[in-house]
C-alpha positions as CSV (number, residue, x, y, z in Angstrom):
1,M,0.1,-0.2,0.0
2,A,1.3,3.3,-0.8
3,K,0.0,7.2,0.1
4,V,-1.6,8.3,-3.0
5,A,-2.6,11.7,-3.7
6,F,-5.2,12.2,-6.7
7,I,-5.7,15.9,-8.1
8,G,-8.8,16.7,-10.7
9,L,-12.3,14.7,-10.2
10,G,-13.8,14.7,-13.5
11,V,-15.7,11.8,-15.4
12,M,-12.1,10.6,-15.6
13,G,-10.4,11.4,-12.5
14,Y,-13.6,10.4,-10.0
15,P,-13.5,6.6,-11.1
16,M,-9.6,6.2,-11.9
17,A,-8.7,7.4,-8.0
18,G,-11.4,5.3,-6.7
19,F,-10.0,1.9,-8.5
20,L,-6.6,3.3,-7.0
21,K,-8.5,2.7,-3.3
22,T,-10.4,0.1,-4.3
23,K,-8.8,-2.4,-6.1
24,G,-4.8,-1.4,-5.3
25,G,-5.9,-0.8,-1.6
26,H,-4.0,2.6,-1.3
27,D,-4.2,5.6,1.5
28,V,-5.8,7.9,-1.2
29,T,-6.0,11.4,-0.7
30,V,-8.3,13.6,-3.2
31,Y,-8.1,17.7,-4.1
32,N,-10.8,18.9,-6.4
33,R,-11.8,22.4,-7.2
34,T,-15.5,22.1,-6.4
35,T,-14.6,20.6,-2.5
36,A,-18.1,19.1,-2.4
37,K,-17.0,16.5,-5.4
38,A,-14.2,15.7,-3.4
39,E,-16.1,15.0,-0.2
40,K,-18.5,13.4,-2.2
41,W,-15.5,10.8,-3.6
42,A,-14.4,10.2,0.2
43,A,-17.6,9.2,1.4
44,E,-18.1,6.9,-1.6
45,F,-14.4,5.2,-1.3
46,G,-13.4,6.2,2.4
47,G,-10.2,8.3,1.4
48,H,-9.1,12.0,2.2
49,V,-10.1,15.3,1.5
50,A,-7.3,18.5,1.1
51,H,-8.1,21.7,0.3
52,T,-4.9,22.8,-1.9
53,P,-3.3,20.5,-4.1
54,K,-0.4,21.3,-2.1
55,E,-1.8,19.8,0.7
56,A,-3.1,16.7,-1.1
57,A,0.4,15.9,-2.3
58,E,2.2,16.4,1.5
59,G,3.7,12.9,2.1
60,C,2.7,11.0,-0.7
61,D,4.6,8.5,-2.5
62,F,3.1,9.2,-5.7
63,I,0.5,11.8,-6.7
64,F,-2.2,11.6,-9.6
65,A,-3.4,14.5,-11.6
66,C,-6.2,14.8,-14.1
67,V,-7.1,17.9,-14.9
68,G,-8.2,20.4,-18.1
69,N,-5.2,21.6,-19.9
70,D,-1.6,23.0,-19.6
71,D,-2.5,26.1,-17.3
72,D,-4.6,24.2,-14.9
73,L,-1.9,21.5,-14.6
74,R,1.0,24.4,-13.6
75,S,-1.8,26.0,-11.6
76,V,-2.1,22.2,-9.4
77,T,1.6,21.6,-9.9
78,T,4.0,24.6,-9.8
79,G,0.9,27.5,-8.9
80,P,1.1,28.9,-5.2
81,D,-0.8,25.9,-3.5
82,G,0.6,23.4,-5.9
83,A,2.0,20.2,-5.7
84,F,4.8,20.6,-6.4
85,H,5.9,23.1,-3.1
86,S,5.0,19.9,-0.8
87,L,6.8,16.9,-3.0
88,K,8.7,14.8,-0.8
89,S,12.3,13.4,-1.9
90,G,11.5,10.3,-4.1
91,A,7.8,11.3,-5.1
92,V,6.6,10.1,-8.5
93,F,4.1,12.5,-10.2
94,V,2.0,10.6,-13.0
95,D,-0.1,13.5,-15.1
96,N,-3.1,12.0,-17.0
97,T,-3.9,15.4,-18.6
98,T,-3.9,15.7,-22.4
99,A,-1.4,18.3,-22.5
100,S,1.1,19.2,-24.9
101,A,4.5,17.9,-24.8
102,D,6.2,21.4,-24.1
103,V,4.3,21.2,-20.5
104,A,5.6,17.6,-20.3
105,R,9.2,18.3,-20.3
106,E,8.8,21.4,-18.6
107,L,7.7,20.1,-15.6
108,Y,9.5,16.9,-15.6
109,A,13.0,19.0,-15.2
110,A,10.8,20.7,-12.1
111,A,10.4,17.5,-10.6
112,N,14.2,16.1,-11.1
113,E,15.2,19.4,-9.4
114,K,13.3,18.8,-6.1
115,G,14.8,14.6,-6.6
116,C,11.0,13.2,-7.8
117,G,9.9,11.9,-10.8
118,F,7.7,12.7,-13.2
119,I,5.3,11.0,-15.7
120,D,3.3,12.2,-18.6
121,A,0.9,9.8,-18.7
122,P,-2.5,10.7,-20.8
123,V,-5.1,7.8,-21.4
124,S,-7.5,6.5,-24.2
125,G,-10.6,4.9,-23.4
126,G,-12.9,7.8,-22.3
127,Q,-15.2,7.8,-19.4
128,A,-16.8,4.1,-19.7
129,G,-12.7,3.0,-19.8
130,A,-12.3,5.0,-16.3
131,E,-15.0,4.1,-14.8
132,N,-14.4,0.2,-15.8
133,G,-10.9,0.4,-15.2
134,V,-9.7,-0.6,-18.3
135,L,-8.0,2.5,-20.0
136,T,-5.1,2.4,-22.1
137,V,-2.0,5.0,-20.6
138,M,0.7,6.3,-22.6
139,C,3.5,7.0,-20.9
140,G,6.9,9.0,-21.1
141,G,9.6,9.3,-18.4
142,D,12.6,7.6,-17.3
143,Q,12.0,4.2,-17.4
144,D,13.3,3.7,-13.9
145,V,10.1,6.2,-12.6
146,F,8.1,4.4,-15.0
147,D,8.9,0.9,-13.3
148,K,8.0,2.4,-10.1
149,A,4.9,3.9,-10.9
150,K,3.2,0.9,-13.2
151,P,2.1,-0.9,-10.8
152,V,-0.4,2.0,-9.1
153,I,-1.1,3.0,-12.3
154,D,-2.0,-1.0,-13.0
155,C,-4.9,-0.4,-10.5
156,F,-7.3,1.9,-13.4
157,A,-5.5,0.7,-17.0
158,K,-5.6,-2.4,-19.2
159,S,-2.7,-1.9,-21.1
160,V,0.6,0.5,-19.6
161,G,3.5,1.1,-21.9
162,L,6.7,3.6,-21.5
163,M,6.6,5.5,-25.2
164,G,9.7,7.1,-24.7
165,D,11.4,9.9,-22.8
166,S,9.7,12.9,-21.1
167,G,6.9,13.8,-23.4
168,A,6.4,11.5,-25.5
169,G,3.5,10.1,-23.4
170,Q,1.6,13.3,-24.6
171,L,2.7,13.1,-28.4
172,T,1.0,9.2,-28.5
173,K,-1.7,10.7,-27.3
174,M,-1.9,13.3,-30.2
175,V,-1.4,10.0,-32.5
176,N,-4.5,8.9,-30.9
177,Q,-6.8,11.9,-31.4
178,I,-5.5,12.4,-35.0
179,C,-6.8,8.5,-35.8
180,I,-9.9,9.5,-33.6
181,A,-11.1,12.2,-35.7
182,G,-10.5,10.6,-38.6
183,L,-12.4,7.0,-38.3
184,V,-15.2,9.1,-36.6
185,Q,-15.5,11.4,-39.6
186,G,-15.2,9.0,-42.1
187,L,-18.2,6.5,-39.6
188,S,-20.7,9.9,-39.9
189,E,-20.1,9.5,-43.4
190,A,-20.9,6.1,-43.6
191,I,-24.1,6.0,-41.7
192,H,-25.3,9.3,-43.4
193,F,-24.5,7.9,-46.9
194,A,-26.5,4.6,-45.9
195,K,-29.5,6.0,-45.1
196,K,-29.7,8.7,-47.8
197,A,-29.3,5.7,-50.1
198,D,-32.5,4.1,-48.5
199,L,-29.9,1.1,-46.7
200,D,-30.8,-0.7,-43.5
201,V,-28.4,1.0,-41.1
202,E,-28.1,-2.3,-39.1
203,K,-27.8,-4.7,-41.7
204,V,-25.1,-2.5,-43.9
205,I,-23.0,-2.6,-40.4
206,S,-23.4,-6.1,-39.5
207,A,-22.3,-6.5,-43.4
208,I,-19.1,-4.7,-43.1
209,R,-18.2,-4.9,-39.3
210,G,-16.1,-8.2,-39.6
211,G,-14.0,-6.8,-42.5
212,A,-11.4,-4.3,-43.0
213,A,-13.7,-1.2,-41.9
214,Q,-14.1,-2.1,-38.1
215,S,-12.9,-0.2,-35.9
216,W,-13.9,0.5,-31.7
217,Q,-16.1,3.4,-32.5
218,M,-17.9,1.6,-35.5
219,E,-18.8,-1.0,-32.6
220,N,-19.4,1.6,-29.4
221,R,-20.8,4.2,-31.4
222,W,-22.6,3.5,-34.7
223,Q,-26.0,2.9,-33.0
224,T,-26.0,5.7,-30.9
225,M,-24.9,7.8,-33.8
226,N,-27.9,6.7,-35.8
227,A,-30.3,7.4,-33.6
228,S,-28.6,10.8,-33.0
229,E,-27.7,10.3,-29.6
230,F,-24.7,12.0,-28.3
231,E,-24.2,12.0,-24.6
232,F,-21.8,8.7,-24.5
233,G,-18.3,10.3,-24.3
234,F,-15.7,12.8,-24.5
235,A,-17.2,16.1,-25.3
236,V,-16.4,18.0,-28.5
237,D,-15.2,21.0,-26.4
238,W,-12.5,18.5,-25.2
239,M,-11.8,16.7,-28.5
240,R,-11.2,20.7,-30.0
241,K,-9.0,21.3,-26.8
242,D,-6.7,18.1,-27.6
243,L,-7.0,19.0,-31.8
244,G,-5.7,22.4,-31.3
245,I,-2.6,20.5,-29.6
246,C,-1.9,18.6,-32.8
247,L,-2.0,20.8,-34.9
248,S,0.4,23.4,-33.4
249,T,2.6,20.2,-32.6
250,A,2.4,19.8,-36.4
251,N,3.0,23.0,-36.9
252,E,6.0,23.0,-34.9
253,T,7.1,19.5,-36.3
254,G,6.7,19.5,-39.8
255,A,3.8,17.1,-40.2
256,R,0.8,18.1,-42.1
257,L,-2.6,17.1,-40.9
258,P,-5.0,17.9,-43.6
259,V,-7.7,15.7,-42.4
260,T,-7.2,16.5,-39.2
261,A,-7.6,20.4,-39.8
262,L,-10.7,19.9,-41.7
263,V,-12.1,17.4,-39.0
264,D,-11.3,20.1,-36.1
265,Q,-13.5,22.9,-38.1
266,F,-16.5,20.7,-38.4
267,Y,-16.1,19.9,-34.6
268,A,-16.2,23.9,-34.6
269,E,-19.8,23.6,-36.5
270,I,-21.1,21.2,-33.9
271,Q,-19.8,23.7,-31.3
272,A,-21.6,26.6,-33.2
273,M,-25.0,24.1,-33.2
274,G,-25.0,24.4,-29.0
275,G,-22.9,20.5,-29.2
276,N,-20.2,21.8,-27.1
277,R,-20.9,18.8,-24.3
278,W,-21.6,16.3,-26.9
279,D,-19.6,13.9,-27.2
280,T,-16.9,13.0,-30.3
281,S,-19.8,11.0,-32.5
282,S,-21.7,14.0,-33.0
283,L,-20.1,14.8,-35.9
284,I,-22.8,13.3,-38.0
285,A,-25.5,16.0,-36.9
286,R,-23.9,18.5,-39.0
287,L,-24.5,16.2,-41.9
288,E,-28.0,15.4,-40.9
289,N,-28.3,19.2,-39.9
290,A,-27.3,20.3,-43.6
291,D,-30.1,17.9,-45.1
292,K,-32.6,20.6,-43.1
293,K,-31.0,23.6,-44.1
């Protein structure tokens, strides 16, 4: 059993922290900007509540964070009440936020100066993956620090891998989001086309799902997309944040992402339709909306 802190109890962090307690048996302290959410978690899982990230991290062996973006991450780490101000020597900070590789490297250096480890460890699998403890975790950092942290990360994951040096986890998550953007747009167009051709969408999916067109998105989202239901996962606002990171990094590296850039603009159209909190499969809504004009 380790002493663990978890910072950020959103739709992902809340169940992830829960698995650290229930599956790992760790002594868990949580911090959330909305204290009521932290108190609810503590009542449900039996952990402790801290009122600042600094308080949460004090004396902990491992500190996890899952917050919104680079600025949020800096706030809870190196900000005035940030966790880095109370890290004990040898502690490991594991960041599950989807953020930039630049901030990962920045915090890796800051942690090392304090004699601590830092792993950038963004996750994939969505809300369902978090709630079922089967997330995929893509890590960047030092091998020895990763080896130390992996048994704890395993509490909420089905797959945990070290992708390379600091920042490599975030870069791998960008690859993941690029793939998802193209897949969801392709599936949206396919379902839209099938409807326009007066095909039975269920029969069509049954016919093609065992072949080369098969994907996680198809298996898990075709029915809700076909029914115009978009309350089942990662929100459009967050996807646009992630794709913005992808496009910015591509500009720095010289990578060309024409499809990703186009799909990002399609998501902007979904936002303009009021779909900020719809899940990413809502790309089909802009096609159906065009039919109504």
